[in-house]
N, C-alpha and C positions, 0 to 999 in steps of 0.2 A: 211871925212867919208860920205858914201852914205846916201842920205835922208832916204832910207828904213831902214837902220841900226839905225838911230836916232829915227825913229818912233817906231821900235821894242823895243829899250831901254826905251823910255818914257812909252810905253804901259806896259812893264814889271814892271816899278816903280809904275805905278798906280795900277797894279794888286797886288803888294806886299802890298801897303797901304790898298787896299780893303780887303785883307786877314787878315791884322793886326787889323783893327778897330773892327770887331765883337768880337775878343778875348779880346780886351781891355774892351769892354762893358760888356762881361761876367764876367771878373774879378771884375769890379766895382760893378756889381749887386751881385756877390757872397759876396763881402765885406759888402755891405749894408744888405744883408740877414743875414749874421753872426752877425752883430751889432744888428739888430732887434731881432734875436733869443736870443741873450745875454740879451737884455733889457727886453724881455718878461719873460725869465727865472728868472731874478733878481726880476722883479715885482711880479711874482708868489711866489717866496720865501719870499718876504717882506709881501705879503698879508697873507701867511700862518703864518709867525712869529707873526704878529699883531693879527690875529684871534686866534691863539693858546694862546698867552699871555692874551688876553681879557678873553677867556674861563677859563684859569687857575686863573686869578685874581678874576673872579666872584666866582669860587669855594672857593678861600681863603676868600673872603668877606662873603660868605654864612657860611663857617665853623666858622668864627668869630662871626657872628650874632647868630648862634645856641649856641655857647659857652656862650655868654652873656645871652641868653634867656632860657637856659636849666639848670641853676644852681639850685640845690636842697639843697645845704648846705650853709647857710649864705647869699644866694642871694635872698631869698624869705621872704616875710612877709605874713603869713597865717592868715586869718580872721577866728576865731573859735567862732561864736556867742554864742554857748552853754557855752563857757568858760568865755568870756568877753562880758557882755550885752551891753557895750558901742559901740561895733563894729557893722557894718551893719548886720541887720537880714535878712536871706534868705527869699525871697518872692516866694510863689508858682506861677508857670507859668500856662498858659491856658492848658498845657498838663500835669499838676500836677507834673512836674519835678521841682526840687529845686536845688539851688546852695549852697551846704553845706560849701564850702570853697571858699573864695575870695583870690586871690593871686595878690600880687604886686611885682614888681621888685625893688630891691635896686639900685638906679641909679649909685652909685659909684662902687659897687661890679660887677654889670652887665657890665659896661663899662670897668672895669679892666679885666674881664674875656675875653671880646671880643678882647681887645687890645692884651692880652697875646697870644691868638690863632692866631691873625692876624700877629703879629710880628714873631711868630714861623714859619708860612707859608712863609712869605716874606723872612726871613733869609735863609730858606731852598732853595729858588729860587735865592737868591743873588740880589734881586732888591732893589734899593733905592726907597722909596715910601712916599706918603703923604696920610693922612686919616682923616676922621671925623666920630665919633661915636655918635649917638644920642639914648637916651633911653626914651621910653614912659612908665613910671613906674606904672601908675594907672591901676586898674583892668578893667577900661572901655576904656583903650587906650588913644587916643588923636590925635592931628594933629601938624605937624611941618611945618610951612608956608614957601614956597619957597625953600624947601630942599628935596632931593638933586637937583643939577642943571640939566638942560636938557641934558648935555653931558653924564651924567651917567644914566639917566632914560628918556625913550622916553616921550617927551612932557613936561618934568620937572614938574612944579606944586608943590603941597603939598603932603607930605607923611602922610598918615592916617592909623590908625589901631583901630579896635574895641576891642582890647585886649592888655595886656602888650606886648611890643615889643622892639627889638633892631634893629637899622638900621646902616649899615656900608657903608660909601662912601669911595672909594679907587681910587687913581690915581697914575700912574707911567709911566716912559718913556721906550719905546722899541726901540732899535737901529735898523735901517734899512739901506740898501744900497742906494736906490734911494733918500731918504730924504737928503742925503749929496749933491746930485746934485743941489738941490734947496736951499742949504745953511743951511739945518737943519740936525742934526746928529741923530734925533730920532723922534718918534711919541708918543704922550701922549695918554694913554689908561685910560678911566674912567669907573668904574663899581660901581654898587650899589646892595646890598642884604639886606634883612630884615627877621627876624624870630619873630614870635609871640607865645604867650602861650595861648592855649585854656582853658577856664574856665570849670572845671568839673561839671557834672550834675548828680543828683541822681533821678532816675525815679522809681515810684512804679512798682512792678511786675504785 
């Protein structure tokens, strides 16, 4: 074979390789882009799932707290000083308003009502869950030290109320796609809600 023919064949081979390489790079970049797009899409779905579940869990905890704090039959102890002199006597305030009725929550009945509502909500969603319900029954409220934990309430700390109140701390698992990649099948969501009972006032006209 003539040297010129050998050169042309070698040049043609190099030209073919040069044409093939960019297409291979484009294919690799396309695969990487597809994988990144898939991961971003899955991450967005997971974020939405966890956010939606947290908002729904908060609504369930809030409904439970209201159920516990809003009972008007059997769940209240009403102070009527005009009927029973041994009960606290209303004291006029600086604005001449008075507290004619002092209300306290029955801890057992309030907690039962809160749990019944919470379980109804959670069963409707089909979540397995854990919960803690605390009741501050006194008409002056009170403080529960170190509850709920910071995972459910920004900063954690103590739960306080100046009135009778019910607090509901709820946590449950939400299944996600990406958590399986790191060896976990779910993300735990923590929520807290509370409801109090304002004491009525009577003010002169």
